[in-house]
N, C-alpha and C positions, 0 to 999 in steps of 0.2 A: 240402679243396675240390677238385672236379674241373672242369677246363675241357675243353670239346669243340669241335673245329673241323672243320667239314665242308668238303669240296672235291670237285671233279670234275663239278659241274653245268655246264650249257651248253645250246646250241641244237642239236637233232638232228632229222633227218627221221623221219617215221613208219616203223617197221620197223628203225630203228637201235638202237644200244646206247650205254650210258654206264656208267661205274663210279664210284660215289661212295665217298669215303673219310671216315672219322671218326677224327681223331687226338685221343687223350686225353692230358692232362697234369695235373700236380698230385699225382697218386698213381696207382698201378696200378689198372686196372679189370678185371683178370683174374678177379676174384671177383664182378663185377657182371653182371647181365643187360643186354644191349644191344638197342636197338630203333631202327627207322626209322619216322618218321611223315611225313605230307605235308599241306600245306594250300594249297588253291587259293583265289583271290580270292573273297571272299564265302561261303566254306564253312568248316565246322569242321575242325579238325585231325583227320586220320584215320590209323588204324593201317595200316602197310604190312607190317612183318616184325619178328620178334624172335628172338634167339638166346641160349641159355643160356651160362653162364660158361665151360663146357668147350668150347663151339663145336660140340657134337655134335647137340644138339636145337634145332630151329628151328620157327617157326610163321609162316604167311603169311596175309594177307588174300586172300579168294577172287579178287579182281580182279587180283592180281599173281601168284598161284600158277602155277608152271610157266613164268613169264617172268622173275621176279626171283629172285636168290639172295643171301641174307645170309650173311656169313662174318666171321671175326675172326682176328687174329693177336695173341695175348696177349703174345708176345715183343716185339712192336712197339707194344703198347698201342693198337691201331688196329682199327677195324671197317670193313666194306665192304658195299656193296650193288651187285651186278651187275644191271643192268637191260637186258634184251634184248626184242626185238620191241616197242619202245615205241610207244605210241599217243598221239594228241593229248590224250586224257583223263588221261594220266599227268602232264601239265604241272602243276607246283606247286612250292612251296618245300619242299624235303626237309630234315627235321631228324633228327639222331641224338640219342638219349637213353640214359641208363643208370640202373639202379636196383639197390639191394641187395634180393635176393630173387628169387623165381621169375619166369619169363616172364609178361608181362601185356600185354593189348591196349589198356588204357585209358591215355591220356596222363597222367591225374592220378596214376597210380601211379609215375611216373618222377621221379627226384630231380634230375638234372642234364641240361641241354639245350645243344645247340650253337646257333649263330646262324642256321643254315640255308643251303642252297645252291639256287639257282634251276635248275629243269629245265624246258625248253620244247621241246615236240615239235610240229613243223609237219606239216601234212597234205599 
């Protein structure tokens, strides 16, 4: 069983930056694909970014490409999401998730989820 805990969320002004962390426990996730999703009130959970087990290959949603960077430190069993140039529309609860297998953009493909961390971007 894998437990995931996100941290690093908060309130930031538009144009600012935040770095989210996703700490895994229970077993190593170095062989898992990791991803970040977000969900705003009244909206469906949407894909943000995903990274392969090696940390070399990543994929991003068009809305965050060139502003967000996903990374991982397998030695620390932790993933990260660096968010720059934040916009009010980035406000949401951000979730990390892992799955056995290749990168995937669908939330239903992921096996384990964290509880989420709130990101609020003020205009």
